[in-house]
C-alpha positions as CSV (number, residue, x, y, z in Angstrom):
1,M,15.2,-17.7,9.8
2,Q,14.0,-18.9,6.5
3,E,10.4,-19.9,5.8
4,N,11.3,-23.6,5.3
5,Q,13.0,-23.7,8.7
6,Y,9.9,-22.0,10.2
7,E,7.7,-24.7,8.7
8,K,10.0,-27.5,10.1
9,I,9.7,-25.9,13.5
10,R,5.9,-25.7,13.2
11,V,5.8,-29.5,12.3
12,L,7.9,-30.2,15.4
13,F,5.5,-28.2,17.6
14,F,2.6,-30.0,16.0
15,K,4.1,-33.3,17.0
16,L,4.7,-32.0,20.5
17,I,1.1,-30.9,20.8
18,E,-0.1,-34.4,19.6
19,E,2.1,-36.1,22.2
20,T,1.1,-33.8,25.1
21,K,-2.7,-33.5,24.7
22,E,-3.3,-34.6,28.3
23,L,-1.3,-31.6,29.7
24,S,-3.2,-28.6,31.0
25,D,-2.8,-25.3,29.2
26,N,-0.4,-24.0,31.9
27,E,1.8,-27.1,31.7
28,F,1.9,-26.9,27.9
29,E,2.7,-23.2,28.1
30,N,5.6,-23.9,30.4
31,I,7.1,-26.4,27.9
32,V,6.8,-23.9,25.1
33,N,8.4,-21.2,27.2
34,Q,11.2,-23.5,28.1
35,V,11.8,-24.3,24.4
36,F,11.9,-20.6,23.6
37,K,14.3,-20.0,26.5
38,E,16.7,-22.7,25.5
39,N,16.8,-21.8,21.8
40,E,18.2,-18.3,21.5
41,S,18.0,-18.3,17.7
42,F,14.3,-17.5,17.9
43,T,13.8,-13.8,17.4
44,P,11.0,-11.9,19.3
45,A,9.0,-11.8,16.0
46,M,9.5,-15.5,15.4
47,K,8.4,-16.3,19.0
48,E,5.3,-14.2,18.5
49,R,4.4,-15.8,15.2
50,L,5.1,-19.3,16.6
51,T,3.0,-18.6,19.7
52,I,0.0,-17.6,17.6
53,D,0.5,-20.7,15.3
54,I,1.0,-23.0,18.3
55,A,-2.2,-21.7,20.0
56,K,-4.2,-22.2,16.9
57,M,-2.9,-25.8,16.3
58,R,-3.4,-26.8,19.9
59,S,-7.0,-25.4,19.8
60,K,-7.8,-27.4,16.7
61,I,-6.3,-30.6,18.1
62,L,-8.0,-30.4,21.5
63,N,-11.4,-29.2,20.3
């Protein structure tokens, strides 16, 4: 996956985080896992990188 595609995905997750602030961490994690499960184009490395970025973004937004 190209870097510009990765950035677009990050923006989508940022919007998701903004819209789901009221969810618990477990509820949000379930959503992210479902997205990963439904989108087979994410490689394991991409999932790992996104997971780290999503956790950082969510932490900044919620704190």
